[in-house]
Residue, then its C-alpha position, 0 to 999 in steps of 0.5 A: m767520563s763525560k758522555n753526550l746523549d748518543g753515548k759518545c764521549e765528550i772531552q771538554s772539562s777541566e774538572f772531575a767529581v769523586i763520589g763516595g768511597e772508603n772513609t768518604e762514603q757520603d762525600c762528593v768532591i770536585y777537583n780542577v786538574n789545572t788549579k789542583q783545587a777542590r770544592q765540596l758538592p752536597k753529600l750523598q743521601v747514603q754512604r756508597c762504596a763501589a757505586a756505579s756512576v755516569k754523567v748525563g747532561s747536567k746530571v750525575y747519577a750514583i747507583a748501587g754500591a754498598k755502605s762499606a768497601s766490604g761489599l756486604k748488603p749491597y744496595k738497589s738504590g740510586e740517586v742523582l744530583d743536578l750540577i746546575e742547581q747543586t742543591k741536593w741528591v735526589a733518590i731514583p727508583d730502586m734497581n731490580e737487583a742489588r749490586f756492589g762493584g758493578g759498572a755503568g754507561f749511558i746510551a740513548d736515553y738509558i743508563y746501563v748497569t752491568g754485573g757486580y756482586n750480590g753474594n756472588p758475582l752477577a751476569s745480570c744487567e739492567r737499564f734505567d730509562i731516564h725519562k720514564e724513570n724505570w728499570s728493565n732487565i736486558n740479556d745477561m752477560l756471557h760471564e759473571r763479573e764484578s769489579h770489572g770495567t764498563i765503557v761506552y764506545d760508538g753506541s755499544l757497551y763494553c765490559i772488561g775483565g773483572y772477577d768471577g768468584y774464582k779468578s781475575l778475568s781476561s775475557c771481555e765482551r761487547y753488548d749490541v743495544k739493537s739486538d740485545e746480544w753480548n758477544e765475546i771480543a779479544p781478551l786482555n793480555e793480562a787478566r785483571a779485576s778492580l781495574a780502571t777503564v776509559v775511552l780516549e781517541g777511539n781506544i779503550y784503556a784497561i788500567g792497573g788492577a789486581s791479577g790473582d793475588k798481585l797488584v799490577n801497574t800495566v796498562e793496555k789499550y783496545d782498538p775496536k776496529e782491529n779487535k786487538w789489545k796493545i800494551v802501553t806504558s805502565l803506571n808509576i804505581a801499581r794500584s787496584s780499585s782506583s778510578a779514572c776519567v778523561v779530562g782535556n784529552k788526557i787520562y787521570v787515574i785517581g787513588g786506589w790501593d797499593g797493597k798497603n795504603n789507600l792512595k791520594s796520588v793522581e796519575v795523568y797519561d798523555p797519549t801523544t807521549d805515552v807517558w804517565t806522570i804524578a799530577f797532584e794529590t787529592h785531599q783524602p785517599v780515594y778508594t772504591a770511589a766513583v769518578v766522572a769528568i764534569 
């Protein structure tokens, strides 16, 4: 999702970028949701699956992940591409801890990266100062989690679901930037890991994923003011490890795994009608890729 410099969401694009992912580990491809056309951006410096990604102004960051979707030997490294120049990805300083399947969000000059996997699920989190270009640790989350959702809303960071090494999680928590504290919020109605998450019209959406050993097509949305999750219409296809963003006031869910195959299909959700439709297909299957609206 596109975010402006105070961490709030911008909805102004007709395109999204798909970054890395299984069998497309170094690719960065832009899709236009209106024309359904694709174009290539410069390739990543290294192969990345399950990287964390954020857009800050005209720059897109791809952080951590691993060479393959297995998650072996996760990275500390990250890189950034200027969308205006579009010449090449440039390395940024390494993180303090390697992470696969972590999450990221941008708030007030800092990129926050949460949890992930490095031999075990992590509770640790750190932030990157985009001006000084250095990493510093923040307080740990209340729970270890990988393959979770990380979302910024109204200047706070939210971590949704995920996997703790034993089970899919329904627990969710919110990070207060000013106090450097994590607090539990209402749990999901259905535990899920490898989910997709976005913010749209003041609600946080938790989309699909895996609950235990089954894939789920269910979708729920969280109202931060009421601290309550509500079930909305389900996806057409149950999918885990998909990617999602908001473009043109609609939610786009890209790819994932349906239990047999990696998927090319893109589903779009219209909040005014509460309906999911199949919008188009990507050129290649998209699995464990990062996606940002641009």
